[in-house]
C-alpha positions in Angstrom: 116.5 62.4 -16.3 120.5 62.2 -15.9 120.1 64.5 -12.6 118.5 61.5 -10.8 120.5 58.6 -11.6 123.3 59.4 -9.0 120.5 59.1 -6.3 119.9 55.8 -4.6 116.9 54.3 -6.4 115.0 53.4 -3.0 115.4 57.0 -2.2 113.4 58.2 -5.0 109.8 58.3 -5.3 108.3 55.2 -7.3 106.5 55.4 -10.4 102.5 55.1 -10.0 100.8 53.4 -12.3 97.4 54.6 -12.8 96.2 54.2 -16.5 93.9 57.4 -16.2 92.9 60.1 -18.7 95.3 63.4 -19.0 95.3 66.5 -21.2 98.3 67.8 -23.4 98.3 71.4 -24.3 99.4 71.5 -28.0 99.3 74.6 -30.0 96.9 76.2 -27.5 94.5 73.3 -27.6 93.5 70.4 -25.1 94.0 67.2 -26.3 93.6 63.8 -24.7 96.1 61.4 -23.6 96.4 58.4 -21.6 98.6 58.9 -18.3 100.1 55.5 -17.7 102.3 56.4 -14.8 103.7 59.2 -13.0 106.6 60.1 -10.3 107.4 63.1 -8.6 110.2 63.7 -11.6 108.0 63.0 -14.6 105.3 60.8 -16.3 104.8 58.3 -19.4 101.7 59.1 -21.4 100.1 57.5 -24.7 98.9 59.9 -27.2 98.1 60.2 -30.8 100.1 63.5 -31.0 103.8 63.4 -32.1 106.5 64.9 -30.4 110.2 65.3 -30.7 112.9 64.5 -27.8 113.5 67.8 -26.0 110.3 69.4 -26.9 108.5 71.3 -24.3 105.3 70.1 -23.3 102.4 70.9 -20.7 100.3 68.2 -19.3 97.7 67.7 -16.5 95.2 65.0 -15.1 92.5 64.6 -12.8 91.4 68.4 -11.9 95.3 69.5 -11.4 96.9 72.5 -13.1 98.9 72.2 -16.2 102.5 71.0 -15.4 105.6 72.1 -17.4 107.9 69.3 -18.7 110.1 68.1 -21.8 109.8 65.0 -23.8 112.9 62.8 -23.1 111.8 59.8 -24.9 109.2 58.7 -27.7 108.4 55.6 -29.1 105.4 55.0 -31.4 102.5 56.5 -29.3 104.1 56.8 -26.1 106.2 59.6 -24.8 108.0 60.1 -21.4 108.1 63.5 -20.0 110.7 64.9 -17.2 109.0 67.7 -15.2 110.6 71.2 -15.2 110.0 71.4 -11.5 109.8 68.1 -9.5 106.6 67.3 -7.8 106.5 67.7 -4.2 103.8 65.2 -4.0 102.0 63.0 -6.0 99.3 62.4 -3.7 96.7 63.9 -6.3 97.2 60.9 -8.4 95.9 58.6 -5.9 92.9 60.7 -4.3 89.4 60.4 -5.3 89.9 61.1 -9.0 88.1 63.5 -11.1 88.4 62.8 -14.7 89.8 65.5 -16.8 87.4 67.7 -18.6 88.0 69.0 -22.2 86.6 72.1 -23.3 84.3 71.8 -26.3 83.2 74.0 -29.1 80.9 71.8 -31.1 77.3 71.9 -31.9 75.0 69.2 -30.5 71.7 67.6 -30.9 70.1 66.1 -27.7 67.4 63.5 -27.9 65.2 63.2 -24.7 61.5 62.9 -23.9 60.8 62.0 -27.7 62.1 65.5 -28.6 65.3 66.8 -30.3 66.9 69.9 -28.7 70.0 72.0 -30.6 72.8 73.1 -28.2 76.5 73.4 -27.9 79.1 71.1 -26.3 80.5 72.7 -23.0 82.9 69.8 -22.2 83.6 66.0 -22.6 85.1 63.7 -19.8 85.7 59.8 -20.1 82.4 59.3 -18.0 80.3 62.2 -19.1 79.4 65.4 -21.1 78.2 68.9 -20.5 75.9 70.6 -22.8 74.0 73.8 -23.2 70.9 73.3 -24.9 67.4 74.7 -26.0 66.0 72.5 -23.5 65.7 72.6 -19.6 66.1 68.9 -18.8 65.1 67.2 -15.6 67.7 65.4 -13.4 67.3 61.6 -14.3 66.2 61.6 -17.9 67.4 59.6 -20.4 69.1 60.8 -23.7 71.2 60.4 -26.7 73.6 63.2 -27.3 75.0 63.6 -31.0 78.4 65.6 -31.3 79.0 65.6 -35.1 78.9 62.0 -36.5 79.2 60.7 -32.8 76.2 59.4 -31.0 76.4 58.9 -27.2 73.6 56.6 -26.3 71.8 55.8 -23.2 73.1 58.9 -21.1 71.5 60.1 -17.9 71.1 63.6 -17.0 72.8 63.8 -13.6 72.2 67.6 -12.9 70.8 70.7 -14.8 71.0 74.0 -14.2 68.8 76.2 -16.5 69.7 74.9 -20.1 72.8 73.5 -19.0 72.9 69.8 -18.3 75.9 67.2 -17.3 75.3 63.6 -18.5 76.8 60.6 -17.2 77.9 57.7 -19.7 77.1 54.1 -19.2 80.4 53.2 -19.8 83.9 55.1 -20.1 84.9 56.6 -23.6 88.2 55.4 -25.0 90.9 58.0 -25.3 90.8 57.7 -29.0 87.1 58.1 -29.2 87.3 61.1 -26.7 90.0 62.9 -29.6 87.8 62.1 -32.5 84.9 63.8 -30.8 87.0 66.9 -29.8 88.6 67.0 -33.2 85.3 66.5 -35.3 86.5 63.3 -36.8 
């Protein structure tokens, strides 16, 4: 970030601390991370992925498009990213936040109304999960969704369209739990 040190600090966009889920693109696969802070020049993330200094990286948060950057520092599970292109605005980090959705490719079991339905994970977010199953579930039904060895309990069907259902979770998933579910661990 040497190119920015010459500018008067008060003229730079300030760092916004947001602590929200983010998505890293690693070897063509989406991986969860925690976006700790962001400015128009870069971001700080927490991740279980390892990166080398100077490594190219793609990341996104909320429902934004992927941004290109490079790793400028790395320490334990934290990395600093410098954006390839300066962001014109970071207002999207402060707008009404819609959590990152991670595409899923795992079989699921949905337990609702005293029955078990088989299906497929469509996507996973910090506060919700979307599945396609053999059932057409009504809005408001309580359910448990099992993804591999992970059981997500006390979910509420927020919407349903045919055999596709979006469930809300009673509490936010931790980033490391999301990673374990998505990686099948």
